[in-house]
N, C-alpha and C positions, 0 to 999 in steps of 0.2 A: 287648809279647808276646815271649817268648823263642823261640817256634817259628820256625825260620829255614830249614829245609831238608827235603827229601824224599829219603830214602835209596832208591835204585832198584837192582834187580838186573839192569837191562837190559844192563849191561856184560858179563855172562857167562851170562845165562839168556834164551835166545831160543826162542820158539815162538809160533805164531799166536794161541793162546788167552791168551798173556800181553800181547798188544798192547792189549787193552782196559784193562788196568791202567796201561800206559804212557800211554794217552790220558788217564786220570784224573790221573796225575802231571803231565802237561804242562799240563792245564787248571788244576789247583790251583796250579801254579807261576806261571802267568799271572795268575790271579785274586788270589792271596795274596802274590805277590812272593817266593816261596820258591825257593831254589836247589835244583836236582835234582842230587844227588850220586850219580853212577853208580859203583856198586861193581864193580870189575873181577874178572877171573878169578884174578889173583894174590891179591886180598883173599879171594875165596871159598876158595881152597886153604889159605890161612893159617888161616882160621877153622875149617876142617874138621880140620886138624892140631891146632890149639889146643884144640878141643873134645875130640878123641880122647884126648889125653894128659893134659889137666888135669881132664877130667870135670866141667865147670861144672854145678852143679845149679840155680842160680837166674839169672834175667835180671838184668843190671846195673840197679840202682835208678835210676829216672828223677829227674833233678835239673832242675827247671824254672827254677831261678835262673840256670842257664847255658844258652847256645844248645843247642837240641835239635831232633830231627827226627821225622818220622813215616815209617812204612814199611808198605807193603802186603805181607803174607806169604801166599803162595798155598797153601802146605802147612805143617803145623805143624813139620816137620823142617827147614824153611828158617829157622827161628828161629836156627839156628847162625850165620847170616851177619850177624845184627844184635845178637847177645848182648852184644858189647863196646861197642856204641854207646849214646849217650844218646838214647833213642828211644822213641816211643809206637807200638807195633805194632798194625796192623789185620789181623786174621786172616780169610782166606777159606777155603772148603772144609775145614771141620772136621767130623769124623764121630765116631761113638761110640768108635772105636778110638783116637782122638787125645786123649781127655780126660785120661787118666792122665799122659801126657807133658806136655800143656799146663799142667795144674794144678800139677804138680811144678816145672816151670820158672818159671812166672809167680808162683807163691805168692800171698800175700794183700796184698802191699805195692805191687807194681808195676801201674800202670794200663795197660789195653789195651782194644781193641775187637774185636767180632766182627760179622760181617755177616748172621747168621741169628738171627731172634728165638727159634727153637727152641733153638739152641745157647746163646744168652744165658740163657734161662730154665733150661736144664739146668745150666749152670755155677753159677748162683745157688743151685740146689738142692744140688749136690754140694759147693760151697765158698761158703757164704753171705757170707763176708767178702771175697771176691774183688773187686778194683777193676776190674770188667769193665763195659764200655759196649756199647750196641747202636748200630751205624751200618749202615744197610741198603746194599745194592748200588745202583749208579747207572749213568748213561750220560753220557759227555762231551757238553757243549754243542755240540761240533763236529759232532755227528750231527744236530742239529736242522735241519730243512728249512723248516718253516712252510707250505710249499705241498705239496699232494698231487702226487706224481710221476706221470708217465704209466706205466700198468701194461702189462706184456707177458705175464705168466703168470697163470693163474687162481688156482691153489693151489700152495703150496710147503711143504715140510718140510725145514728146514735141519739139518745135523749128524745125530747119532744119531736114529733114528726112534722115536717112541712107537708101538708095534705096534698098539695099539687104534685110534688115529687113522689110522694107515697103512691098516689093513684097511678101516676105514670109508670112507676116501677112494678106495681102489681099487674098492670096490663102487659108490661114487657115480659115479666116472668111467665105469664100465661101464654103469650105468643111465642116465647122462646123457651120451650121445655128444657129442663136441665140447668137453667140459670137460678142460682140460689140467692134469695134476698132475705136479709136478717134485719128485723126492726123491732121496736118496742111496743108493748101493749100494757095498759094499766091493769094490775091485778084486781079482781073483783073482791077479794077478801082482805088484802092488805093495802091496796091503793098504790103500791109501788110499781115502778116500771120493770117489766120482765121482757126478755127477748125471745122472739119466735122466728122460725125459719119457714119459708115457703116450701122447703123440702121436707118439712115435718120432723126434722131431727131436733134433739134436745140441745138447747143453748144455755150455757151457764149464766146465772144472774150477774149483773155488774154491780158490785157492792163497793169496792175500794177504787181508789185512783189507779192502782196497779191493774185491776180488772179492766178498767176503761181503756187504758193504754194497750193492753194485750188484745182487746177486741179490735181497736183501730189498726194495730200492727198486722193483724191477720186479714184485713179487708183489702181487696184489690181496688175497689171503688167505694168512696164515701159520698153519700148525698148530704149536702150542707146547705144551709140557708141563713139569712140574716133576720134579726128580730123585727125589722120593719116591713117584711114581705108577707103578703097573703094573710094579713091579720093574725100573724103568729103571736104577737104580743100586743094587746089592745093599747097599752100605755105608750107604745113606740110612736104612733102617729107620724110626725114628720122627722123623727130621729131614727137614723139607721147607721149601722157600722159593722165591720167584720168582727165576729166573735172569736175567742181563742180557738174554737174548734177548727177554723180554717188553718191556723198555724199548727195545731196538734196533728191534723191529718197530713199536712205537708211533711212533718218530721218523720212520719211512718211510711212515706211514699205510697199513700193511698190516694189514687186519682180522685180529685174533687169534681163533682158535678153539682151545680147549685142553682139557687134562685136568690138574687139579691137586687137591691135597688140601684138606680143610676146615680146615687149620691157620690160626691167627689172623693170621699175617703177610700172607696173601693179601687179607684184609680191611683190615688196617692200612695196607697199601701201595696199596690201591685197585684191585688186579688184578681183583677181582670186578665192578667197574663197567665194565671195557673188554674183558673176555675171557669169553665164555660158557664155563661149565664143563660139558663134554659128558658125559652119563650113558649115552646109548644112540644107536643109529643114527637113529632117528626125529627126535630133537632135532638131531643133526648135520646131517641132510639139510635140515631146515627152516632152520637158520642159514646153511648154505652157499647154499641157494637165494636167501635174502634178500640176502646180500652179493654174490653173483655177478650178480644182476639190477640192482644199484644203479648208476646212472650217476654220481651224486655220492657223495662219501664221507659216509656218514650220521652218523658219530660224531666229526666234526672238533672240536667243542667239548670232548667228553669226553676225546678223546685229547690235546688241547692241555693240558688241566688235569692229566692224568696225566703227560705229559712234563714239565711245569713243576715237578712235585713231585719228579722223579727225576733231573734234570740235576745235574751237578757243582756248578754255582753255587748251587743250592738245598741240596744235600748239605753244602756248605761251612758253612752256618749252623749245622748240627748239630755239625760238628767244632769250630767256634769256641765253641759253648756248652760243650763238654767241656773245651776248652783253658782257657777262662775259669775254670771250676770248679777245674781242677787248679792253676792259677796263683794262685788266691785262697785255697787251703787254708792 
């Protein structure tokens, strides 16, 4: 196998939301024996200048007879940083506005992967000869606990709120005194997300990836939603998919109660088996009542099966199948 490295932007792209990608890279490096090549700020600036003046239109053709790497590309315009590398890119966060740029740059000869089934099917319709593959999102094996942690909070909603679920939960907390709901609010002075409780107790800010994991670990129930629901993200339009939060909550045995579309990927990836898709308040109240009152975790088997499907070690087999196909052409 000529795949020998992972090209990482960790050398000059730092943000909490990127940490999940760096977790994948580290686990793949460990499992597959791949070197992580950290591209630095100097490389980034040289790529931007190179692209600006030479106006490259196509990605460098992948040569699998020589050592090559993979790279996770968070936004389509980050393609500039790996254009000159012998590399198989895996694109995250692609939306309708990105397709023209993506298809022009990748063409029909260079293989690449996308992490959304909706995006994959749309590319196949727009450019049938594209060498595009579907590789779903995942969670690093390092998140797996196997044991149900001790719970401190009743219900939590991490990050940006789904407003429908938020209003349902505020109503539930009012109608069921003693039920604590923890959620985010944007600070008036700093613009950052801070967490508050319906019980009025002080909740620590979530700054690091470790803080985030600790909060999920302590939550008996997590409210989750997909980007294509309830106008959560305007750019989503007809694209929807299960975000990593579904997998993160599962590893911490936090019951998921959610809102997501009827798009095929939620069935393909088994989200429908572990997360009730809430339509109205009556259903919401019934599910929350059931989970709140449970002393033992009722869905341990189902969650373990779901986790086992989505950890990096399982995802790796899908990548290996693609690599084998590319190298045997």
